[in-house]
C-alpha positions in Angstrom: 3.1 1.5 12.3 -0.8 1.4 12.1 -3.4 3.9 11.4 -7.1 3.8 11.1 -7.4 1.5 8.2 -3.7 -0.2 7.6 -0.7 -1.5 9.3 2.7 -0.6 7.6 5.6 -3.2 8.3 9.1 -3.0 7.3 10.5 -5.8 5.0 13.1 -6.8 2.7 12.7 -7.2 -1.1 14.7 -10.5 -1.5 15.9 -10.2 -5.1 17.5 -6.8 -4.5 17.8 -6.6 -0.8 16.2 -3.3 -0.5 14.2 -2.2 2.5 10.4 -1.9 1.5 7.3 -1.1 3.5 4.3 -3.2 3.1 0.8 -1.5 3.9 -1.7 -4.1 4.7 -5.7 -3.5 5.0 -7.9 -5.8 6.7 -10.7 -6.4 4.4 -13.3 -5.8 6.8 -12.2 -2.1 7.1 -12.6 -1.9 3.2 -16.6 -2.7 3.4 -17.3 0.9 3.4 -17.5 2.0 -0.3 -16.0 5.4 0.3 -12.8 3.9 2.0 -12.4 1.3 -0.8 -12.7 4.2 -3.3 -10.0 6.2 -1.6 -7.8 3.4 -1.4 -8.1 2.4 -4.9 -7.4 6.3 -5.9 -4.4 6.1 -3.7 -3.2 3.0 -5.6 -3.8 4.5 -9.2 -1.9 7.8 -8.0 1.0 5.9 -6.7 1.4 3.8 -9.9 1.8 7.1 -11.9 4.1 8.8 -9.7 8.0 8.4 -9.8 9.9 11.1 -7.8 12.8 10.6 -5.3 10.8 12.2 -2.3 7.5 10.1 -2.9 7.3 6.4 -1.8 7.4 4.1 -5.0 4.6 1.4 -5.4 6.1 -1.8 -6.8 3.1 -4.1 -6.5 -0.6 -4.4 -5.2 -1.9 -7.6 -4.2 -5.6 -8.4 -3.3 -5.8 -11.6 -1.4 -8.7 -13.6 0.0 
């Protein structure tokens, strides 16, 4: 699926075989400081949460 800032794709975690969602942002969409700040807040919150009804953040990668 896709939204205003990101695209989400279904993938398979190779070591475990679990299905995972990969949320990808285009760098040019993060030029706005408010959008980037909101993304960083989302990442910080997801790192802290562990609940069966909330998606688990396994990894965050920043690429060039």
